[in-house]
DSSP file (Angstrom, degrees, kcal/mol; ACC not computed):
  #  RESIDUE AA STRUCTURE BP1 BP2  ACC     N-H-->O    O-->H-N    N-H-->O    O-->H-N    TCO  KAPPA ALPHA  PHI   PSI    X-CA   Y-CA   Z-CA
    1    1 A G     >        0   0    0      0, 0.0     4,-1.8     0, 0.0     3,-0.3   0.000 360.0 360.0 360.0-167.8   89.1   23.8    2.8
    2    2 A T  H  >  +     0   0    0      1,-0.2     4,-2.6     2,-0.2     5,-0.2   0.852 360.0  60.4 -62.9 -37.8   92.5   22.3    3.5
    3    3 A A  H  4 S+     0   0    0      1,-0.2     4,-0.4     2,-0.2    -1,-0.2   0.905 107.8  44.8 -60.1 -41.3   93.6   25.2    5.7
    4    4 A L  H >4 S+     0   0    0     -3,-0.3     3,-0.7     1,-0.2     4,-0.4   0.893 113.7  49.5 -69.8 -38.5   90.7   24.6    8.1
    5    5 A K  H >< S+     0   0    0     -4,-1.8     3,-0.7     1,-0.2     4,-0.3   0.863 110.3  50.5 -68.4 -35.0   91.2   20.9    8.2
    6    6 A S  T 3X S+     0   0    0     -4,-2.6     4,-2.3     1,-0.2     3,-0.4   0.509  84.0  91.2 -83.3  -2.7   94.9   21.2    8.9
    7    7 A Y  H <> S+     0   0    0     -3,-0.7     4,-2.9    -4,-0.4    -1,-0.2   0.872  82.3  57.3 -58.6 -36.6   94.3   23.6   11.8
    8    8 A G  H <> S+     0   0    0     -3,-0.7     4,-1.9    -4,-0.4    -1,-0.2   0.887 106.8  47.7 -62.0 -39.0   94.2   20.7   14.2
    9    9 A V  H  > S+     0   0    0     -3,-0.4     4,-2.0    -4,-0.3    -2,-0.2   0.916 112.4  49.4 -67.2 -42.9   97.7   19.6   13.1
   10   10 A Y  H  X S+     0   0    0     -4,-2.3     4,-2.4     1,-0.2    -2,-0.2   0.911 110.3  50.7 -61.6 -42.7   98.9   23.2   13.5
   11   11 A A  H  X S+     0   0    0     -4,-2.9     4,-2.1     1,-0.2    -1,-0.2   0.874 107.1  54.6 -63.1 -37.1   97.3   23.4   17.0
   12   12 A A  H  <>S+     0   0    0     -4,-1.9     5,-2.2     2,-0.2     4,-0.5   0.899 108.0  49.4 -63.8 -40.0   99.1   20.1   17.9
   13   13 A Q  H ><5S+     0   0    0     -4,-2.0     3,-1.3     1,-0.2    -2,-0.2   0.937 111.4  48.7 -62.1 -46.6  102.4   21.6   16.9
   14   14 A L  H 3<5S+     0   0    0     -4,-2.4    -2,-0.2     1,-0.3    -1,-0.2   0.842 106.4  57.4 -62.5 -33.2  101.7   24.7   19.0
   15   15 A A  T 3<5S-     0   0    0     -4,-2.1    -1,-0.3    -5,-0.2    -2,-0.2   0.599 117.2-115.0 -75.4  -9.7  100.7   22.5   21.9
   16   16 A G  T < 5 +     0   0    0     -3,-1.3    -3,-0.2    -4,-0.5    -2,-0.1   0.729  51.6 168.6  85.7  22.3  104.1   20.9   21.8
   17   17 A L      < -     0   0    0     -5,-2.2    -1,-0.2     1,-0.1     5,-0.1  -0.341  50.1 -81.9 -63.4 151.9  103.1   17.4   20.8
   18   18 A P    >>  -     0   0    0      0, 0.0     4,-2.0     0, 0.0     3,-0.6  -0.216  37.4-119.6 -57.5 144.7  106.1   15.2   19.7
   19   19 A K  H 3> S+     0   0    0      1,-0.2     4,-2.9     2,-0.2     5,-0.2   0.857 111.7  55.8 -56.7 -40.1  107.2   15.6   16.1
   20   20 A P  H 3> S+     0   0    0      0, 0.0     4,-2.3     0, 0.0    -1,-0.2   0.884 108.3  49.3 -61.4 -35.3  106.5   12.0   15.2
   21   21 A V  H <> S+     0   0    0     -3,-0.6     4,-2.2     2,-0.2    -2,-0.2   0.931 113.2  45.5 -67.4 -45.4  102.9   12.4   16.3
   22   22 A V  H  X S+     0   0    0     -4,-2.0     4,-2.2     2,-0.2    -1,-0.2   0.907 112.7  51.4 -64.0 -42.1  102.4   15.6   14.4
   23   23 A H  H  X S+     0   0    0     -4,-2.9     4,-2.2     1,-0.2    -2,-0.2   0.919 110.1  48.6 -61.9 -43.9  104.1   14.1   11.3
   24   24 A R  H  X S+     0   0    0     -4,-2.3     4,-2.7     1,-0.2    -1,-0.2   0.888 109.1  53.5 -64.3 -38.1  101.8   11.0   11.5
   25   25 A A  H  X S+     0   0    0     -4,-2.2     4,-2.5     1,-0.2    -1,-0.2   0.898 108.1  50.5 -62.6 -39.8   98.8   13.3   11.8
   26   26 A E  H  X S+     0   0    0     -4,-2.2     4,-2.3     2,-0.2    -2,-0.2   0.904 110.6  49.6 -63.6 -41.4   99.9   15.2    8.7
   27   27 A E  H  X S+     0   0    0     -4,-2.2     4,-2.3     2,-0.2    -2,-0.2   0.941 112.4  46.8 -61.7 -47.9  100.2   11.8    6.8
   28   28 A L  H  X S+     0   0    0     -4,-2.7     4,-2.6     1,-0.2    -2,-0.2   0.893 110.9  52.2 -63.0 -39.9   96.7   10.7    7.9
   29   29 A L  H  X S+     0   0    0     -4,-2.5     4,-2.7     1,-0.2    -1,-0.2   0.916 109.0  50.6 -61.7 -43.0   95.2   14.1    7.0
   30   30 A G  H  X S+     0   0    0     -4,-2.3     4,-2.1     2,-0.2    -2,-0.2   0.909 111.5  47.4 -61.3 -42.8   96.8   13.8    3.5
   31   31 A E  H  X S+     0   0    0     -4,-2.3     4,-2.5     2,-0.2    -2,-0.2   0.916 112.4  49.7 -64.5 -43.0   95.4   10.3    3.1
   32   32 A Y  H  X S+     0   0    0     -4,-2.6     4,-2.8     1,-0.2    -2,-0.2   0.933 111.4  48.0 -61.4 -46.6   91.9   11.4    4.3
   33   33 A E  H  X S+     0   0    0     -4,-2.7     4,-2.4     1,-0.2    -1,-0.2   0.874 111.3  51.1 -64.3 -36.5   91.9   14.4    1.9
   34   34 A K  H  X S+     0   0    0     -4,-2.1     4,-2.5    -5,-0.2    -1,-0.2   0.934 112.6  45.3 -65.5 -45.7   93.0   12.2   -1.0
   35   35 A E  H  X S+     0   0    0     -4,-2.5     4,-2.5     2,-0.2    -2,-0.2   0.910 113.1  50.7 -63.3 -42.5   90.2    9.6   -0.3
   36   36 A D  H  X S+     0   0    0     -4,-2.8     4,-2.1    -5,-0.2    -1,-0.2   0.912 111.5  48.2 -61.4 -43.4   87.6   12.4    0.1
   37   37 A Y  H  X S+     0   0    0     -4,-2.4     4,-2.3     2,-0.2    -2,-0.2   0.921 111.6  49.4 -62.7 -45.7   88.7   14.0   -3.2
   38   38 A N  H  X S+     0   0    0     -4,-2.5     4,-2.1     1,-0.2    -2,-0.2   0.898 111.2  49.0 -63.3 -41.0   88.5   10.6   -5.0
   39   39 A L  H  X S+     0   0    0     -4,-2.5     4,-2.1     2,-0.2    -1,-0.2   0.888 110.2  51.3 -66.9 -38.1   85.0    9.9   -3.6
   40   40 A K  H  X S+     0   0    0     -4,-2.1     4,-2.5     1,-0.2    -2,-0.2   0.905 109.7  50.5 -63.9 -40.2   83.8   13.3   -4.6
   41   41 A N  H  X S+     0   0    0     -4,-2.3     4,-2.1     2,-0.2    -2,-0.2   0.891 107.5  54.1 -64.6 -38.7   85.1   12.8   -8.1
   42   42 A L  H  < S+     0   0    0     -4,-2.1    -2,-0.2     1,-0.2    -1,-0.2   0.941 113.9  40.5 -59.9 -47.2   83.4    9.4   -8.4
   43   43 A T  H >< S+     0   0    0     -4,-2.1     3,-0.8     1,-0.2    -2,-0.2   0.863 116.4  49.5 -72.8 -34.5   80.0   10.9   -7.5
   44   44 A N  H 3< S+     0   0    0     -4,-2.5    -1,-0.2     1,-0.2    -2,-0.2   0.796 110.6  50.6 -73.4 -27.5   80.6   14.1   -9.6
   45   45 A N  T 3< S+     0   0    0     -4,-2.1     2,-1.2    -5,-0.2    -1,-0.2   0.308  77.2 118.3 -93.7   9.2   81.6   12.1  -12.7
   46   46 A S    <>  +     0   0    0     -3,-0.8     4,-1.1     1,-0.2     5,-0.1  -0.640  31.8 173.1 -83.2  99.4   78.7    9.7  -12.7
   47   47 A S  H  > S+     0   0    0     -2,-1.2     4,-2.2     1,-0.2    -1,-0.2   0.775  75.7  65.3 -74.9 -25.6   76.9   10.3  -15.9
   48   48 A S  H  > S+     0   0    0      2,-0.2     4,-2.8     1,-0.2    -1,-0.2   0.904  98.4  52.8 -63.0 -41.0   74.6    7.3  -15.2
   49   49 A S  H  > S+     0   0    0      1,-0.2     4,-2.6     2,-0.2    -1,-0.2   0.927 110.6  47.3 -59.8 -44.8   73.0    9.1  -12.2
   50   50 A N  H  X S+     0   0    0     -4,-1.1     4,-2.5     1,-0.2    -1,-0.2   0.888 111.8  50.8 -63.2 -38.3   72.3   12.1  -14.4
   51   51 A E  H  X S+     0   0    0     -4,-2.2     4,-2.5     2,-0.2    -2,-0.2   0.896 110.4  48.9 -67.3 -39.9   70.8    9.9  -17.0
   52   52 A I  H  X S+     0   0    0     -4,-2.8     4,-2.5     2,-0.2    -2,-0.2   0.933 112.5  48.2 -64.5 -45.9   68.6    8.1  -14.5
   53   53 A E  H  X S+     0   0    0     -4,-2.6     4,-2.4     1,-0.2    -2,-0.2   0.921 112.6  48.7 -59.6 -44.4   67.4   11.4  -13.1
   54   54 A R  H  X S+     0   0    0     -4,-2.5     4,-1.6     2,-0.2    -2,-0.2   0.916 111.2  49.7 -62.7 -44.4   66.7   12.7  -16.6
   55   55 A S  H  X S+     0   0    0     -4,-2.5     4,-0.6     1,-0.2    -1,-0.2   0.909 111.9  48.1 -62.6 -42.4   64.8    9.6  -17.5
   56   56 A L  H >< S+     0   0    0     -4,-2.5     3,-0.9     1,-0.2    -1,-0.2   0.906 110.2  51.6 -64.5 -41.1   62.7    9.7  -14.4
   57   57 A A  H 3< S+     0   0    0     -4,-2.4    -1,-0.2     1,-0.2    -2,-0.2   0.812 107.1  54.4 -65.9 -29.5   61.9   13.4  -14.9
   58   58 A E  H 3< S+     0   0    0     -4,-1.6     2,-0.3    -5,-0.2    -1,-0.2   0.590  80.8 110.7 -82.1 -10.6   60.8   12.7  -18.5
   59   59 A I    <<  -     0   0    0     -3,-0.9     2,-1.2    -4,-0.6     3,-0.1  -0.500  58.8-151.4 -71.3 125.3   58.2   10.1  -17.5
   60   60 A D    >   -     0   0    0     -2,-0.3     3,-1.5     1,-0.2    -1,-0.1  -0.754  16.4-177.7 -94.1  87.4   54.6   11.2  -18.1
   61   61 A T  G >  S+     0   0    0     -2,-1.2     3,-0.8     1,-0.3    -1,-0.2   0.738  75.4  61.8 -63.8 -23.8   53.0    9.1  -15.4
   62   62 A D  G 3  S+     0   0    0      1,-0.2    -1,-0.3    -3,-0.1    -2,-0.0   0.763 114.4  32.9 -73.5 -23.4   49.5   10.3  -16.2
   63   63 A N  G <  S+     0   0    0     -3,-1.5     2,-0.5     2,-0.1    -1,-0.2  -0.003  89.6 120.1-121.7  28.5   49.7    8.9  -19.7
   64   64 A L    <   -     0   0    0     -3,-0.8    -5,-0.0    -5,-0.1    -3,-0.0  -0.834  53.1-142.1-100.6 125.3   51.9    5.8  -19.2
   65   65 A S     >  -     0   0    0     -2,-0.5     4,-2.5     1,-0.1     5,-0.2  -0.405  27.6-109.4 -77.0 161.2   50.5    2.4  -20.0
   66   66 A P  H  > S+     0   0    0      0, 0.0     4,-2.2     0, 0.0     5,-0.2   0.888 120.7  50.1 -57.8 -39.1   51.3   -0.6  -17.8
   67   67 A V  H  > S+     0   0    0      2,-0.2     4,-2.3     1,-0.2     5,-0.2   0.917 110.7  48.8 -66.4 -42.9   53.5   -2.1  -20.5
   68   68 A E  H  > S+     0   0    0      1,-0.2     4,-2.4     2,-0.2    -1,-0.2   0.880 109.6  53.4 -63.3 -37.3   55.3    1.2  -21.0
   69   69 A A  H  X S+     0   0    0     -4,-2.5     4,-2.4     2,-0.2    -2,-0.2   0.923 109.5  47.6 -63.4 -44.2   55.8    1.4  -17.2
   70   70 A L  H  X S+     0   0    0     -4,-2.2     4,-2.4     1,-0.2    -2,-0.2   0.900 111.8  50.1 -63.3 -40.8   57.3   -2.0  -17.1
   71   71 A M  H  X S+     0   0    0     -4,-2.3     4,-2.3     2,-0.2    -2,-0.2   0.901 111.0  49.2 -64.3 -40.2   59.6   -1.2  -20.0
   72   72 A K  H  X S+     0   0    0     -4,-2.4     4,-2.5     2,-0.2    -2,-0.2   0.900 110.2  50.8 -66.4 -40.8   60.7    2.0  -18.3
   73   73 A I  H  X S+     0   0    0     -4,-2.4     4,-2.5     2,-0.2    -2,-0.2   0.924 110.4  49.6 -61.4 -44.2   61.4    0.1  -15.0
   74   74 A Y  H  X S+     0   0    0     -4,-2.4     4,-2.0     1,-0.2    -2,-0.2   0.921 111.3  49.4 -59.7 -45.2   63.5   -2.4  -17.0
   75   75 A E  H  X S+     0   0    0     -4,-2.3     4,-2.0     1,-0.2    -2,-0.2   0.913 112.4  47.0 -61.1 -44.7   65.5    0.4  -18.7
   76   76 A L  H  X S+     0   0    0     -4,-2.5     4,-2.4     1,-0.2    -1,-0.2   0.867 109.2  54.1 -68.2 -36.6   66.1    2.2  -15.3
   77   77 A K  H  X S+     0   0    0     -4,-2.5     4,-2.4     2,-0.2    -1,-0.2   0.902 108.5  50.0 -62.9 -40.1   67.2   -1.1  -13.7
   78   78 A N  H  X S+     0   0    0     -4,-2.0     4,-2.1     2,-0.2    -2,-0.2   0.904 110.2  49.6 -65.1 -41.3   69.8   -1.7  -16.5
   79   79 A L  H  X S+     0   0    0     -4,-2.0     4,-2.2     1,-0.2    -2,-0.2   0.914 111.6  49.2 -61.8 -42.4   71.1    1.9  -16.0
   80   80 A L  H  X S+     0   0    0     -4,-2.4     4,-2.4     2,-0.2    -2,-0.2   0.903 109.5  51.0 -64.9 -41.8   71.4    1.3  -12.3
   81   81 A A  H  X S+     0   0    0     -4,-2.4     4,-2.0     1,-0.2    -1,-0.2   0.899 110.0  50.6 -62.7 -40.4   73.2   -2.0  -12.8
   82   82 A T  H  X S+     0   0    0     -4,-2.1     4,-2.1     1,-0.2    -1,-0.2   0.909 110.0  50.2 -62.6 -42.7   75.7   -0.3  -15.2
   83   83 A E  H  X S+     0   0    0     -4,-2.2     4,-2.5     1,-0.2    -2,-0.2   0.896 108.0  52.8 -64.1 -40.5   76.3    2.4  -12.6
   84   84 A K  H  X S+     0   0    0     -4,-2.4     4,-2.3     1,-0.2    -1,-0.2   0.911 109.3  49.2 -62.1 -41.9   77.0   -0.1   -9.8
   85   85 A Q  H  X S+     0   0    0     -4,-2.0     4,-2.1     2,-0.2    -1,-0.2   0.908 110.4  51.5 -62.9 -41.4   79.6   -1.9  -12.0
   86   86 A F  H  X S+     0   0    0     -4,-2.1     4,-2.4     1,-0.2    -2,-0.2   0.934 110.8  47.5 -60.2 -47.9   81.2    1.5  -12.8
   87   87 A F  H  X S+     0   0    0     -4,-2.5     4,-2.8     1,-0.2     5,-0.2   0.882 109.3  53.4 -64.4 -38.6   81.5    2.4   -9.1
   88   88 A R  H  X S+     0   0    0     -4,-2.3     4,-2.0     1,-0.2    -1,-0.2   0.929 111.7  45.6 -61.8 -43.6   82.9   -1.0   -8.1
   89   89 A K  H  X S+     0   0    0     -4,-2.1     4,-1.9     2,-0.2    -2,-0.2   0.911 114.7  47.8 -64.8 -42.5   85.6   -0.7  -10.8
   90   90 A E  H  X S+     0   0    0     -4,-2.4     4,-2.2     2,-0.2    -2,-0.2   0.892 110.5  50.9 -67.3 -39.8   86.4    2.9   -9.7
   91   91 A I  H  X S+     0   0    0     -4,-2.8     4,-2.9     1,-0.2    -1,-0.2   0.901 110.2  50.0 -65.6 -40.0   86.5    2.1   -6.0
   92   92 A K  H  < S+     0   0    0     -4,-2.0    -1,-0.2    -5,-0.2    -2,-0.2   0.893 111.1  49.9 -63.4 -38.7   88.9   -0.8   -6.7
   93   93 A A  H  < S+     0   0    0     -4,-1.9    -2,-0.2     1,-0.2    -1,-0.2   0.869 115.3  42.7 -67.8 -36.3   91.1    1.6   -8.7
   94   94 A V  H  <        0   0    0     -4,-2.2    -2,-0.2     1,-0.2    -1,-0.2   0.901 360.0 360.0 -74.7 -42.4   91.1    4.2   -5.9
   95   95 A G     <        0   0    0     -4,-2.9    -1,-0.2    -5,-0.2    -2,-0.2   0.476 360.0 360.0 -73.2 360.0   91.6    1.7   -3.1
């Protein structure tokens, strides 16, 4: 968690590093943790990924005709394209 990550900053204070250096380290740590949190939220909130996984798991490959296989591939490609657009928009919003 945050306490473990900030231990380095605390150690820097104990070591007597200049206050501006320690302050900058705290700022950078805060930015890193914010970016890490935002990226975790992006991946956790992706309903398309879950939908793709669910669709793949439901495919009965032993009883799938070639036409049905092509249709399923087309469907999954569309889901993936939608997910890519979602991530691009979210990354722009975060960045």
